[in-house]
Every structure is written in C-alpha cells, then in structure tokens.
N, CA, C and O atoms as a Tripos MOL2 file, in Angstrom:
@<TRIPOS>MOLECULE
protein
  252   251    63     0     0
PROTEIN
NO_CHARGES

@<TRIPOS>ATOM
      1 N          -9.3090    2.4770   13.0570 N.3       1 ALA1
      2 CA         -8.0340    1.9160   12.6620 C.3       1 ALA1
      3 C          -6.8500    2.8050   13.0660 C.2       1 ALA1
      4 O          -5.8150    2.2810   13.4770 O.2       1 ALA1
      5 N          -6.9730    4.1430   12.9610 N.am      2 PRO2
      6 CA         -5.8240    4.9600   13.3620 C.3       2 PRO2
      7 C          -5.4370    4.7730   14.8310 C.2       2 PRO2
      8 O          -4.2570    4.8180   15.1780 O.2       2 PRO2
      9 N          -6.4360    4.5650   15.6890 N.am      3 GLN3
     10 CA         -6.1410    4.3760   17.1060 C.3       3 GLN3
     11 C          -5.3680    3.0740   17.3330 C.2       3 GLN3
     12 O          -4.4710    3.0240   18.1740 O.2       3 GLN3
     13 N          -5.7090    2.0370   16.5970 N.am      4 CYS4
     14 CA         -4.9690    0.7670   16.7030 C.3       4 CYS4
     15 C          -3.5410    0.9410   16.2090 C.2       4 CYS4
     16 O          -2.6040    0.4000   16.7960 O.2       4 CYS4
     17 N          -3.3790    1.6930   15.1330 N.am      5 ALA5
     18 CA         -2.0370    1.9620   14.6230 C.3       5 ALA5
     19 C          -1.2260    2.7250   15.6640 C.2       5 ALA5
     20 O          -0.0260    2.4970   15.8150 O.2       5 ALA5
     21 N          -1.8910    3.6350   16.3840 N.am      6 GLY6
     22 CA         -1.2160    4.4230   17.4070 C.3       6 GLY6
     23 C          -0.7330    3.6000   18.5800 C.2       6 GLY6
     24 O           0.2010    4.0050   19.2720 O.2       6 GLY6
     25 N          -1.3460    2.4560   18.8200 N.am      7 VAL7
     26 CA         -0.8890    1.5650   19.8900 C.3       7 VAL7
     27 C           0.5090    1.0460   19.5650 C.2       7 VAL7
     28 O           1.3230    0.8350   20.4640 O.2       7 VAL7
     29 N           0.7820    0.8410   18.2830 N.am      8 ILE8
     30 CA          2.0980    0.3660   17.8510 C.3       8 ILE8
     31 C           3.1070    1.5060   17.9220 C.2       8 ILE8
     32 O           4.1990    1.3480   18.4700 O.2       8 ILE8
     33 N           2.7320    2.6580   17.3610 N.am      9 HIS9
     34 CA          3.6180    3.8270   17.3740 C.3       9 HIS9
     35 C           2.7750    5.0630   17.1090 C.2       9 HIS9
     36 O           1.9070    5.0440   16.2360 O.2       9 HIS9
     37 N           3.0180    6.1350   17.8460 N.am     10 THR10
     38 CA          2.1910    7.3420   17.6940 C.3      10 THR10
     39 C           2.2900    7.9390   16.2940 C.2      10 THR10
     40 O           1.3220    8.5330   15.8200 O.2      10 THR10
     41 N           3.4260    7.8000   15.6210 N.am     11 ASP11
     42 CA          3.5500    8.3060   14.2500 C.3      11 ASP11
     43 C           2.5800    7.6020   13.3100 C.2      11 ASP11
     44 O           2.0920    8.2110   12.3570 O.2      11 ASP11
     45 N           2.2930    6.3250   13.5640 N.am     12 PHE12
     46 CA          1.3400    5.5860   12.7320 C.3      12 PHE12
     47 C          -0.0370    6.2280   12.8130 C.2      12 PHE12
     48 O          -0.7380    6.3360   11.8070 O.2      12 PHE12
     49 N          -0.4240    6.6530   14.0090 N.am     13 GLU13
     50 CA         -1.7400    7.2700   14.1850 C.3      13 GLU13
     51 C          -1.7680    8.6720   13.5840 C.2      13 GLU13
     52 O          -2.7330    9.0370   12.9120 O.2      13 GLU13
     53 N          -0.7280    9.4530   13.8160 N.am     14 LYS14
     54 CA         -0.6820   10.8370   13.3220 C.3      14 LYS14
     55 C          -0.7280   10.9020   11.8000 C.2      14 LYS14
     56 O          -1.4120   11.7540   11.2340 O.2      14 LYS14
     57 N          -0.0090   10.0120   11.1420 N.am     15 GLY15
     58 CA          0.0840   10.0670    9.6890 C.3      15 GLY15
     59 C          -0.7310    9.0130    8.9660 C.2      15 GLY15
     60 O          -0.4830    8.7330    7.7940 O.2      15 GLY15
     61 N          -1.7100    8.4230    9.6580 N.am     16 PHE16
     62 CA         -2.5000    7.3230    9.0900 C.3      16 PHE16
     63 C          -3.1090    7.7090    7.7420 C.2      16 PHE16
     64 O          -3.7180    8.7710    7.6120 O.2      16 PHE16
     65 N          -2.9420    6.8480    6.7480 N.am     17 ILE17
     66 CA         -3.5620    7.0240    5.4330 C.3      17 ILE17
     67 C          -4.6390    5.9650    5.2470 C.2      17 ILE17
     68 O          -5.8010    6.2820    4.9930 O.2      17 ILE17
     69 N          -4.2440    4.7140    5.3750 N.am     18 ARG18
     70 CA         -5.1850    3.5950    5.2210 C.3      18 ARG18
     71 C          -4.5520    2.3340    5.8100 C.2      18 ARG18
     72 O          -3.3730    2.3170    6.1630 O.2      18 ARG18
     73 N          -5.3620    1.2860    5.9070 N.am     19 ALA19
     74 CA         -4.8650   -0.0010    6.3900 C.3      19 ALA19
     75 C          -5.2510   -1.0790    5.3880 C.2      19 ALA19
     76 O          -6.3970   -1.1420    4.9420 O.2      19 ALA19
     77 N          -4.3040   -1.9140    5.0440 N.am     20 GLU20
     78 CA         -4.5780   -3.0850    4.2220 C.3      20 GLU20
     79 C          -4.8680   -4.2220    5.1930 C.2      20 GLU20
     80 O          -4.0550   -4.5190    6.0680 O.2      20 GLU20
     81 N          -6.0300   -4.8590    5.0380 N.am     21 VAL21
     82 CA         -6.5010   -5.8290    6.0230 C.3      21 VAL21
     83 C          -6.6740   -7.2080    5.3920 C.2      21 VAL21
     84 O          -7.2880   -7.3570    4.3360 O.2      21 VAL21
     85 N          -6.1180   -8.2060    6.0690 N.am     22 ILE22
     86 CA         -6.2900   -9.6050    5.6930 C.3      22 ILE22
     87 C          -6.8410  -10.3250    6.9150 C.2      22 ILE22
     88 O          -6.3310  -10.1520    8.0220 O.2      22 ILE22
     89 N          -7.8580  -11.1140    6.7240 N.am     23 LYS23
     90 CA         -8.4050  -11.9250    7.8130 C.3      23 LYS23
     91 C          -7.4580  -13.0960    8.0750 C.2      23 LYS23
     92 O          -6.9310  -13.7010    7.1410 O.2      23 LYS23
     93 N          -7.2510  -13.4040    9.3360 N.am     24 TYR24
     94 CA         -6.3450  -14.4840    9.7240 C.3      24 TYR24
     95 C          -6.7210  -15.8020    9.0440 C.2      24 TYR24
     96 O          -5.8510  -16.5080    8.5330 O.2      24 TYR24
     97 N          -8.0030  -16.1300    9.0380 N.am     25 ASP25
     98 CA         -8.4430  -17.3920    8.4290 C.3      25 ASP25
     99 C          -8.1020  -17.4450    6.9410 C.2      25 ASP25
    100 O          -7.7430  -18.5050    6.4280 O.2      25 ASP25
    101 N          -8.2120  -16.3050    6.2390 N.am     26 ASP26
    102 CA         -7.8390  -16.2600    4.8250 C.3      26 ASP26
    103 C          -6.3390  -16.4720    4.6600 C.2      26 ASP26
    104 O          -5.9000  -17.1690    3.7450 O.2      26 ASP26
    105 N          -5.5570  -15.8700    5.5480 N.am     27 TYR27
    106 CA         -4.1040  -16.0320    5.4750 C.3      27 TYR27
    107 C          -3.7110  -17.4990    5.6500 C.2      27 TYR27
    108 O          -2.8650  -18.0090    4.9150 O.2      27 TYR27
    109 N          -4.3180  -18.1660    6.6090 N.am     28 ILE28
    110 CA         -4.0280  -19.5820    6.8440 C.3      28 ILE28
    111 C          -4.4810  -20.4190    5.6430 C.2      28 ILE28
    112 O          -3.7640  -21.3210    5.2090 O.2      28 ILE28
    113 N          -5.6600  -20.1240    5.1110 N.am     29 HIS29
    114 CA         -6.2030  -20.8850    3.9820 C.3      29 HIS29
    115 C          -5.3280  -20.7500    2.7310 C.2      29 HIS29
    116 O          -5.0290  -21.7490    2.0770 O.2      29 HIS29
    117 N          -4.9190  -19.5290    2.3970 N.am     30 TYR30
    118 CA         -4.1660  -19.2930    1.1680 C.3      30 TYR30
    119 C          -2.6550  -19.4290    1.3500 C.2      30 TYR30
    120 O          -1.9340  -19.6410    0.3750 O.2      30 TYR30
    121 N          -2.1690  -19.3100    2.5850 N.am     31 GLY31
    122 CA         -0.7720  -19.5970    2.8690 C.3      31 GLY31
    123 C           0.2180  -18.4630    2.7480 C.2      31 GLY31
    124 O           1.3530  -18.5910    3.2080 O.2      31 GLY31
    125 N          -0.1780  -17.3470    2.1380 N.am     32 SER32
    126 CA          0.7410  -16.2130    2.0260 C.3      32 SER32
    127 C          -0.0420  -14.9390    1.7380 C.2      32 SER32
    128 O          -1.1870  -14.9800    1.2890 O.2      32 SER32
    129 N           0.5990  -13.8160    2.0050 N.am     33 GLU33
    130 CA         -0.0270  -12.5230    1.7260 C.3      33 GLU33
    131 C          -0.2790  -12.3640    0.2280 C.2      33 GLU33
    132 O          -1.3320  -11.8720   -0.1780 O.2      33 GLU33
    133 N           0.6670  -12.7700   -0.5770 N.am     34 THR34
    134 CA          0.5250  -12.6670   -2.0290 C.3      34 THR34
    135 C          -0.6670  -13.4720   -2.5270 C.2      34 THR34
    136 O          -1.4420  -12.9830   -3.3500 O.2      34 THR34
    137 N          -0.8230  -14.6880   -2.0440 N.am     35 ALA35
    138 CA         -1.9410  -15.5370   -2.4640 C.3      35 ALA35
    139 C          -3.2770  -14.9470   -2.0340 C.2      35 ALA35
    140 O          -4.2580  -15.0330   -2.7730 O.2      35 ALA35
    141 N          -3.3260  -14.3490   -0.8500 N.am     36 VAL36
    142 CA         -4.5600  -13.7040   -0.3820 C.3      36 VAL36
    143 C          -4.9130  -12.5400   -1.3060 C.2      36 VAL36
    144 O          -6.0710  -12.3830   -1.6950 O.2      36 VAL36
    145 N          -3.9150  -11.7250   -1.6570 N.am     37 LYS37
    146 CA         -4.1480  -10.5980   -2.5680 C.3      37 LYS37
    147 C          -4.6440  -11.0900   -3.9230 C.2      37 LYS37
    148 O          -5.5920  -10.5320   -4.4760 O.2      37 LYS37
    149 N          -4.0120  -12.1300   -4.4640 N.am     38 GLU38
    150 CA         -4.4050  -12.6730   -5.7670 C.3      38 GLU38
    151 C          -5.8250  -13.2190   -5.7450 C.2      38 GLU38
    152 O          -6.5140  -13.1870   -6.7650 O.2      38 GLU38
    153 N          -6.2730  -13.7200   -4.5940 N.am     39 ALA39
    154 CA         -7.6320  -14.2480   -4.4520 C.3      39 ALA39
    155 C          -8.6520  -13.1340   -4.2120 C.2      39 ALA39
    156 O          -9.8540  -13.3910   -4.1570 O.2      39 ALA39
    157 N          -8.1720  -11.9030   -4.0690 N.am     40 GLY40
    158 CA         -9.0680  -10.7740   -3.8520 C.3      40 GLY40
    159 C          -9.6400  -10.6990   -2.4480 C.2      40 GLY40
    160 O         -10.6970  -10.1050   -2.2350 O.2      40 GLY40
    161 N          -8.9490  -11.2990   -1.4930 N.am     41 LYS41
    162 CA         -9.4490  -11.3490   -0.1130 C.3      41 LYS41
    163 C          -8.8650  -10.2560    0.7840 C.2      41 LYS41
    164 O          -9.2230  -10.1740    1.9590 O.2      41 LYS41
    165 N          -7.9780   -9.4220    0.2570 N.am     42 MET42
    166 CA         -7.4390   -8.3190    1.0410 C.3      42 MET42
    167 C          -8.3250   -7.0990    0.8310 C.2      42 MET42
    168 O          -8.7540   -6.8270   -0.2910 O.2      42 MET42
    169 N          -8.6030   -6.3630    1.9050 N.am     43 SER43
    170 CA         -9.3900   -5.1410    1.7700 C.3      43 SER43
    171 C          -8.5430   -3.9440    2.1790 C.2      43 SER43
    172 O          -7.5980   -4.0710    2.9580 O.2      43 SER43
    173 N          -8.8950   -2.7910    1.6450 N.am     44 VAL44
    174 CA         -8.2380   -1.5390    2.0000 C.3      44 VAL44
    175 C          -9.2600   -0.7170    2.7650 C.2      44 VAL44
    176 O         -10.3420   -0.4240    2.2560 O.2      44 VAL44
    177 N          -8.9100   -0.3490    3.9910 N.am     45 GLU45
    178 CA         -9.8540    0.3210    4.8850 C.3      45 GLU45
    179 C          -9.3380    1.6920    5.2980 C.2      45 GLU45
    180 O          -8.1320    1.9340    5.3400 O.2      45 GLU45
    181 N         -10.2680    2.5730    5.5980 N.am     46 GLY46
    182 CA         -9.9330    3.9340    5.9980 C.3      46 GLY46
    183 C         -10.0300    4.1630    7.4910 C.2      46 GLY46
    184 O         -10.0250    3.2260    8.2900 O.2      46 GLY46
    185 N         -10.1180    5.4430    7.8480 N.am     47 LYS47
    186 CA        -10.0820    5.8500    9.2500 C.3      47 LYS47
    187 C         -11.2690    5.3690   10.0660 C.2      47 LYS47
    188 O         -11.1690    5.2730   11.2890 O.2      47 LYS47
    189 N         -12.3780    5.0680    9.4300 N.am     48 GLU48
    190 CA        -13.5830    4.6660   10.1570 C.3      48 GLU48
    191 C         -13.6610    3.1580   10.4060 C.2      48 GLU48
    192 O         -14.5930    2.6920   11.0610 O.2      48 GLU48
    193 N         -12.7090    2.4030    9.9000 N.am     49 TYR49
    194 CA        -12.7450    0.9450   10.0380 C.3      49 TYR49
    195 C         -12.6200    0.5300   11.5000 C.2      49 TYR49
    196 O         -11.7680    1.0370   12.2300 O.2      49 TYR49
    197 N         -13.4700   -0.3870   11.9130 N.am     50 VAL50
    198 CA        -13.4090   -0.9530   13.2570 C.3      50 VAL50
    199 C         -12.6510   -2.2750   13.1700 C.2      50 VAL50
    200 O         -13.0960   -3.2150   12.5110 O.2      50 VAL50
    201 N         -11.5210   -2.3340   13.8300 N.am     51 VAL51
    202 CA        -10.6560   -3.5090   13.7800 C.3      51 VAL51
    203 C         -11.3570   -4.7040   14.4250 C.2      51 VAL51
    204 O         -11.9550   -4.5910   15.4960 O.2      51 VAL51
    205 N         -11.2690   -5.8460   13.7520 N.am     52 GLN52
    206 CA        -11.8980   -7.0820   14.2150 C.3      52 GLN52
    207 C         -10.8300   -8.0540   14.7150 C.2      52 GLN52
    208 O          -9.6760   -8.0020   14.2900 O.2      52 GLN52
    209 N         -11.2310   -8.9320   15.6170 N.am     53 ASP53
    210 CA        -10.3330   -9.9730   16.0990 C.3      53 ASP53
    211 C          -9.9010  -10.8320   14.9100 C.2      53 ASP53
    212 O         -10.7430  -11.2810   14.1310 O.2      53 ASP53
    213 N          -8.6230  -11.0560   14.7710 N.am     54 GLY54
    214 CA         -8.1150  -11.8720   13.6760 C.3      54 GLY54
    215 C          -7.6690  -11.0720   12.4630 C.2      54 GLY54
    216 O          -7.2470  -11.6560   11.4650 O.2      54 GLY54
    217 N          -7.7540   -9.7410   12.5280 N.am     55 ASP55
    218 CA         -7.2840   -8.9170   11.4150 C.3      55 ASP55
    219 C          -5.7610   -8.8610   11.4120 C.2      55 ASP55
    220 O          -5.1300   -8.6580   12.4500 O.2      55 ASP55
    221 N          -5.1890   -9.0420   10.2410 N.am     56 ILE56
    222 CA         -3.7670   -8.8190   10.0290 C.3      56 ILE56
    223 C          -3.7040   -7.5270    9.2330 C.2      56 ILE56
    224 O          -4.2820   -7.4310    8.1510 O.2      56 ILE56
    225 N          -3.0010   -6.5330    9.7670 N.am     57 MET57
    226 CA         -3.0620   -5.2000    9.1720 C.3      57 MET57
    227 C          -1.6830   -4.6840    8.7870 C.2      57 MET57
    228 O          -0.6960   -4.8640    9.5010 O.2      57 MET57
    229 N          -1.6580   -4.0380    7.6330 N.am     58 HIS58
    230 CA         -0.4680   -3.3380    7.1710 C.3      58 HIS58
    231 C          -0.8700   -1.8720    7.0950 C.2      58 HIS58
    232 O          -1.6670   -1.4880    6.2390 O.2      58 HIS58
    233 N          -0.3200   -1.0530    7.9880 N.am     59 PHE59
    234 CA         -0.6950    0.3560    8.0510 C.3      59 PHE59
    235 C           0.1210    1.1660    7.0610 C.2      59 PHE59
    236 O           1.3430    1.0370    6.9880 O.2      59 PHE59
    237 N          -0.5700    2.0010    6.3020 N.am     60 ARG60
    238 CA          0.0770    2.9660    5.4080 C.3      60 ARG60
    239 C          -0.0120    4.3170    6.1000 C.2      60 ARG60
    240 O          -1.0880    4.7440    6.5190 O.2      60 ARG60
    241 N           1.1300    4.9850    6.2150 N.am     61 PHE61
    242 CA          1.1350    6.2740    6.8920 C.3      61 PHE61
    243 C           2.2310    7.1540    6.3160 C.2      61 PHE61
    244 O           3.1260    6.6810    5.6160 O.2      61 PHE61
    245 N           2.1450    8.4430    6.6250 N.am     62 ASN62
    246 CA          3.1310    9.4030    6.1630 C.3      62 ASN62
    247 C           3.2770   10.4680    7.2440 C.2      62 ASN62
    248 O           2.2850   11.0550    7.6760 O.2      62 ASN62
    249 N           4.4890   10.7140    7.6750 N.am     63 VAL63
    250 CA          4.7220   11.7560    8.6870 C.3      63 VAL63
    251 C           5.7160   12.7710    8.1890 C.2      63 VAL63
    252 O           6.0380   13.7210    8.9020 O.2      63 VAL63
@<TRIPOS>BOND
     1     1     2 1
     2     2     3 1
     3     3     4 2
     4     3     5 am
     5     5     6 1
     6     6     7 1
     7     7     8 2
     8     7     9 am
     9     9    10 1
    10    10    11 1
    11    11    12 2
    12    11    13 am
    13    13    14 1
    14    14    15 1
    15    15    16 2
    16    15    17 am
    17    17    18 1
    18    18    19 1
    19    19    20 2
    20    19    21 am
    21    21    22 1
    22    22    23 1
    23    23    24 2
    24    23    25 am
    25    25    26 1
    26    26    27 1
    27    27    28 2
    28    27    29 am
    29    29    30 1
    30    30    31 1
    31    31    32 2
    32    31    33 am
    33    33    34 1
    34    34    35 1
    35    35    36 2
    36    35    37 am
    37    37    38 1
    38    38    39 1
    39    39    40 2
    40    39    41 am
    41    41    42 1
    42    42    43 1
    43    43    44 2
    44    43    45 am
    45    45    46 1
    46    46    47 1
    47    47    48 2
    48    47    49 am
    49    49    50 1
    50    50    51 1
    51    51    52 2
    52    51    53 am
    53    53    54 1
    54    54    55 1
    55    55    56 2
    56    55    57 am
    57    57    58 1
    58    58    59 1
    59    59    60 2
    60    59    61 am
    61    61    62 1
    62    62    63 1
    63    63    64 2
    64    63    65 am
    65    65    66 1
    66    66    67 1
    67    67    68 2
    68    67    69 am
    69    69    70 1
    70    70    71 1
    71    71    72 2
    72    71    73 am
    73    73    74 1
    74    74    75 1
    75    75    76 2
    76    75    77 am
    77    77    78 1
    78    78    79 1
    79    79    80 2
    80    79    81 am
    81    81    82 1
    82    82    83 1
    83    83    84 2
    84    83    85 am
    85    85    86 1
    86    86    87 1
    87    87    88 2
    88    87    89 am
    89    89    90 1
    90    90    91 1
    91    91    92 2
    92    91    93 am
    93    93    94 1
    94    94    95 1
    95    95    96 2
    96    95    97 am
    97    97    98 1
    98    98    99 1
    99    99   100 2
   100    99   101 am
   101   101   102 1
   102   102   103 1
   103   103   104 2
   104   103   105 am
   105   105   106 1
   106   106   107 1
   107   107   108 2
   108   107   109 am
   109   109   110 1
   110   110   111 1
   111   111   112 2
   112   111   113 am
   113   113   114 1
   114   114   115 1
   115   115   116 2
   116   115   117 am
   117   117   118 1
   118   118   119 1
   119   119   120 2
   120   119   121 am
   121   121   122 1
   122   122   123 1
   123   123   124 2
   124   123   125 am
   125   125   126 1
   126   126   127 1
   127   127   128 2
   128   127   129 am
   129   129   130 1
   130   130   131 1
   131   131   132 2
   132   131   133 am
   133   133   134 1
   134   134   135 1
   135   135   136 2
   136   135   137 am
   137   137   138 1
   138   138   139 1
   139   139   140 2
   140   139   141 am
   141   141   142 1
   142   142   143 1
   143   143   144 2
   144   143   145 am
   145   145   146 1
   146   146   147 1
   147   147   148 2
   148   147   149 am
   149   149   150 1
   150   150   151 1
   151   151   152 2
   152   151   153 am
   153   153   154 1
   154   154   155 1
   155   155   156 2
   156   155   157 am
   157   157   158 1
   158   158   159 1
   159   159   160 2
   160   159   161 am
   161   161   162 1
   162   162   163 1
   163   163   164 2
   164   163   165 am
   165   165   166 1
   166   166   167 1
   167   167   168 2
   168   167   169 am
   169   169   170 1
   170   170   171 1
   171   171   172 2
   172   171   173 am
   173   173   174 1
   174   174   175 1
   175   175   176 2
   176   175   177 am
   177   177   178 1
   178   178   179 1
   179   179   180 2
   180   179   181 am
   181   181   182 1
   182   182   183 1
   183   183   184 2
   184   183   185 am
   185   185   186 1
   186   186   187 1
   187   187   188 2
   188   187   189 am
   189   189   190 1
   190   190   191 1
   191   191   192 2
   192   191   193 am
   193   193   194 1
   194   194   195 1
   195   195   196 2
   196   195   197 am
   197   197   198 1
   198   198   199 1
   199   199   200 2
   200   199   201 am
   201   201   202 1
   202   202   203 1
   203   203   204 2
   204   203   205 am
   205   205   206 1
   206   206   207 1
   207   207   208 2
   208   207   209 am
   209   209   210 1
   210   210   211 1
   211   211   212 2
   212   211   213 am
   213   213   214 1
   214   214   215 1
   215   215   216 2
   216   215   217 am
   217   217   218 1
   218   218   219 1
   219   219   220 2
   220   219   221 am
   221   221   222 1
   222   222   223 1
   223   223   224 2
   224   223   225 am
   225   225   226 1
   226   226   227 1
   227   227   228 2
   228   227   229 am
   229   229   230 1
   230   230   231 1
   231   231   232 2
   232   231   233 am
   233   233   234 1
   234   234   235 1
   235   235   236 2
   236   235   237 am
   237   237   238 1
   238   238   239 1
   239   239   240 2
   240   239   241 am
   241   241   242 1
   242   242   243 1
   243   243   244 2
   244   243   245 am
   245   245   246 1
   246   246   247 1
   247   247   248 2
   248   247   249 am
   249   249   250 1
   250   250   251 1
   251   251   252 2
@<TRIPOS>SUBSTRUCTURE
     1 ALA1         2 RESIDUE 1 A ALA
     2 PRO2         6 RESIDUE 1 A PRO
     3 GLN3        10 RESIDUE 1 A GLN
     4 CYS4        14 RESIDUE 1 A CYS
     5 ALA5        18 RESIDUE 1 A ALA
     6 GLY6        22 RESIDUE 1 A GLY
     7 VAL7        26 RESIDUE 1 A VAL
     8 ILE8        30 RESIDUE 1 A ILE
     9 HIS9        34 RESIDUE 1 A HIS
    10 THR10       38 RESIDUE 1 A THR
    11 ASP11       42 RESIDUE 1 A ASP
    12 PHE12       46 RESIDUE 1 A PHE
    13 GLU13       50 RESIDUE 1 A GLU
    14 LYS14       54 RESIDUE 1 A LYS
    15 GLY15       58 RESIDUE 1 A GLY
    16 PHE16       62 RESIDUE 1 A PHE
    17 ILE17       66 RESIDUE 1 A ILE
    18 ARG18       70 RESIDUE 1 A ARG
    19 ALA19       74 RESIDUE 1 A ALA
    20 GLU20       78 RESIDUE 1 A GLU
    21 VAL21       82 RESIDUE 1 A VAL
    22 ILE22       86 RESIDUE 1 A ILE
    23 LYS23       90 RESIDUE 1 A LYS
    24 TYR24       94 RESIDUE 1 A TYR
    25 ASP25       98 RESIDUE 1 A ASP
    26 ASP26      102 RESIDUE 1 A ASP
    27 TYR27      106 RESIDUE 1 A TYR
    28 ILE28      110 RESIDUE 1 A ILE
    29 HIS29      114 RESIDUE 1 A HIS
    30 TYR30      118 RESIDUE 1 A TYR
    31 GLY31      122 RESIDUE 1 A GLY
    32 SER32      126 RESIDUE 1 A SER
    33 GLU33      130 RESIDUE 1 A GLU
    34 THR34      134 RESIDUE 1 A THR
    35 ALA35      138 RESIDUE 1 A ALA
    36 VAL36      142 RESIDUE 1 A VAL
    37 LYS37      146 RESIDUE 1 A LYS
    38 GLU38      150 RESIDUE 1 A GLU
    39 ALA39      154 RESIDUE 1 A ALA
    40 GLY40      158 RESIDUE 1 A GLY
    41 LYS41      162 RESIDUE 1 A LYS
    42 MET42      166 RESIDUE 1 A MET
    43 SER43      170 RESIDUE 1 A SER
    44 VAL44      174 RESIDUE 1 A VAL
    45 GLU45      178 RESIDUE 1 A GLU
    46 GLY46      182 RESIDUE 1 A GLY
    47 LYS47      186 RESIDUE 1 A LYS
    48 GLU48      190 RESIDUE 1 A GLU
    49 TYR49      194 RESIDUE 1 A TYR
    50 VAL50      198 RESIDUE 1 A VAL
    51 VAL51      202 RESIDUE 1 A VAL
    52 GLN52      206 RESIDUE 1 A GLN
    53 ASP53      210 RESIDUE 1 A ASP
    54 GLY54      214 RESIDUE 1 A GLY
    55 ASP55      218 RESIDUE 1 A ASP
    56 ILE56      222 RESIDUE 1 A ILE
    57 MET57      226 RESIDUE 1 A MET
    58 HIS58      230 RESIDUE 1 A HIS
    59 PHE59      234 RESIDUE 1 A PHE
    60 ARG60      238 RESIDUE 1 A ARG
    61 PHE61      242 RESIDUE 1 A PHE
    62 ASN62      246 RESIDUE 1 A ASN
    63 VAL63      250 RESIDUE 1 A VAL
C-alpha cells in the first residue's frame, strides 16, 4: 500500500501510517462512504496490504 500511495505523492509513501479501504462494488451498493462504514464494509490496512483492482483508498500519513 505505501508504494501505491507514493504514486500519488512521495510524501504519502514516506509518512504512510495506514489505508482505509472500500471496495468499489460496496461503494456503489451502499451509495456513500458513510453508509459503507456504517455497514462495516470498510477495512483498515497496513503496509503489507496488496492493493486490489476496485479499491477506493484513503491514505493516512504523517510527514
């Protein structure tokens, strides 16, 4: 996951903490990020996570 964050901006990779991940199909089904979270379909992943096609990610980082 940190390498994917680094594609967006190098600071994201350097200061990577975690990634909040929502599957695209869940987002479409529930209609919003809030609804996905309320349904318990959002996961929090660390540095070892392998990004999958269709992942919507919110990177948490600190530099």
